[in-house]
Z-matrix of the N, CA and C atoms (Angstrom, degrees):
N
C 1 1.470
C 2 1.530 1 108.65
N 3 1.327 2 117.00 1 129.54
C 4 1.473 3 119.87 2 -179.13
C 5 1.517 4 110.52 3 -67.10
N 6 1.330 5 117.71 4 149.78
C 7 1.470 6 120.52 5 -179.99
C 8 1.514 7 110.96 6 -65.46
N 9 1.329 8 117.43 7 146.35
C 10 1.457 9 120.75 8 -179.32
C 11 1.523 10 109.07 9 -67.92
N 12 1.335 11 116.42 10 147.53
C 13 1.466 12 120.18 11 179.38
C 14 1.530 13 111.63 12 -60.97
N 15 1.326 14 116.65 13 -33.79
C 16 1.466 15 120.52 14 179.00
C 17 1.520 16 109.33 15 -120.44
N 18 1.325 17 118.04 16 146.48
C 19 1.465 18 119.97 17 177.09
C 20 1.513 19 110.30 18 -65.24
N 21 1.325 20 118.56 19 134.75
C 22 1.467 21 121.45 20 -178.32
C 23 1.526 22 111.09 21 -66.78
N 24 1.334 23 117.66 22 130.37
C 25 1.462 24 120.84 23 177.99
C 26 1.525 25 110.91 24 -69.27
N 27 1.335 26 117.33 25 125.71
C 28 1.462 27 122.46 26 -177.77
C 29 1.537 28 107.75 27 48.20
N 30 1.332 29 118.46 28 -125.66
C 31 1.468 30 119.91 29 176.22
C 32 1.515 31 108.39 30 -133.85
N 33 1.334 32 115.64 31 117.34
C 34 1.462 33 120.21 32 -178.38
C 35 1.520 34 109.10 33 -114.83
N 36 1.325 35 118.05 34 153.78
C 37 1.465 36 121.26 35 178.57
C 38 1.521 37 110.91 36 -59.31
N 39 1.328 38 116.13 37 148.24
C 40 1.465 39 121.05 38 -179.30
C 41 1.523 40 110.93 39 -59.19
N 42 1.332 41 117.38 40 -34.68
C 43 1.467 42 119.76 41 -177.78
C 44 1.516 43 110.01 42 -62.85
N 45 1.338 44 117.30 43 -44.62
C 46 1.467 45 120.46 44 179.60
C 47 1.523 46 109.13 45 -65.91
N 48 1.332 47 116.80 46 -38.83
C 49 1.462 48 120.63 47 179.00
C 50 1.529 49 109.37 48 -59.33
N 51 1.322 50 117.16 49 -44.78
C 52 1.459 51 121.26 50 -179.98
C 53 1.524 52 110.12 51 -61.89
N 54 1.351 53 116.90 52 -41.53
C 55 1.466 54 120.08 53 179.71
C 56 1.523 55 110.20 54 -62.79
N 57 1.341 56 116.93 55 -42.95
C 58 1.460 57 120.41 56 -179.72
C 59 1.526 58 110.39 57 -62.81
N 60 1.334 59 116.66 58 -42.29
C 61 1.464 60 120.18 59 179.05
C 62 1.527 61 109.20 60 -61.77
N 63 1.335 62 116.99 61 -40.26
C 64 1.463 63 120.74 62 178.62
C 65 1.519 64 111.21 63 -61.49
N 66 1.332 65 116.81 64 -38.33
C 67 1.467 66 120.14 65 179.13
C 68 1.525 67 110.18 66 -68.22
N 69 1.333 68 117.16 67 -38.88
C 70 1.457 69 120.92 68 -177.94
C 71 1.530 70 110.87 69 -70.14
N 72 1.329 71 117.58 70 -27.62
C 73 1.460 72 120.65 71 -178.90
C 74 1.530 73 109.69 72 -120.18
N 75 1.349 74 117.10 73 79.83
C 76 1.466 75 119.78 74 -179.04
C 77 1.525 76 111.27 75 -61.80
N 78 1.341 77 116.91 76 -34.88
C 79 1.469 78 119.64 77 179.05
C 80 1.523 79 108.43 78 -84.56
N 81 1.337 80 115.82 79 116.93
C 82 1.459 81 119.59 80 -179.01
C 83 1.518 82 111.59 81 75.70
N 84 1.325 83 116.85 82 14.16
C 85 1.467 84 119.88 83 -179.55
C 86 1.520 85 111.38 84 -62.50
N 87 1.343 86 116.26 85 -43.73
C 88 1.467 87 119.63 86 -178.58
C 89 1.521 88 110.42 87 -63.00
N 90 1.329 89 116.68 88 -42.56
C 91 1.466 90 119.96 89 -179.89
C 92 1.523 91 109.34 90 -61.27
N 93 1.337 92 115.93 91 -42.55
C 94 1.464 93 119.58 92 -178.95
C 95 1.526 94 109.98 93 -63.68
N 96 1.340 95 116.37 94 -40.33
C 97 1.470 96 119.87 95 -179.78
C 98 1.525 97 109.77 96 -64.41
N 99 1.330 98 116.60 97 -38.20
C 100 1.474 99 119.31 98 178.58
C 101 1.523 100 109.79 99 -63.58
N 102 1.335 101 116.43 100 -41.81
C 103 1.468 102 119.73 101 178.57
C 104 1.524 103 109.75 102 -62.32
N 105 1.335 104 116.59 103 -43.61
C 106 1.470 105 120.13 104 179.14
C 107 1.519 106 109.83 105 -61.34
N 108 1.330 107 117.10 106 -42.00
C 109 1.465 108 120.63 107 -179.28
C 110 1.528 109 109.56 108 -61.01
N 111 1.339 110 116.59 109 -42.40
C 112 1.468 111 119.92 110 179.25
C 113 1.525 112 109.79 111 -60.71
N 114 1.337 113 115.49 112 -45.59
C 115 1.471 114 119.46 113 -177.89
C 116 1.522 115 110.14 114 -63.41
N 117 1.331 116 116.64 115 -41.59
C 118 1.464 117 119.76 116 -177.00
C 119 1.529 118 111.24 117 -70.30
N 120 1.332 119 116.98 118 -34.80
C 121 1.472 120 120.06 119 -179.37
C 122 1.525 121 110.53 120 -73.62
N 123 1.328 122 116.27 121 -33.19
C 124 1.465 123 120.05 122 -176.90
C 125 1.526 124 111.17 123 -62.12
């Protein structure tokens, strides 16, 4: 999994982290979220 663009504040749930990443990357955000979901489910 690629490092997040910003350091996570304190410790947040992975789901919220994925949502934040999706907001930061509007282009291809959904694809990135799907990849994150695959990684988290694996």
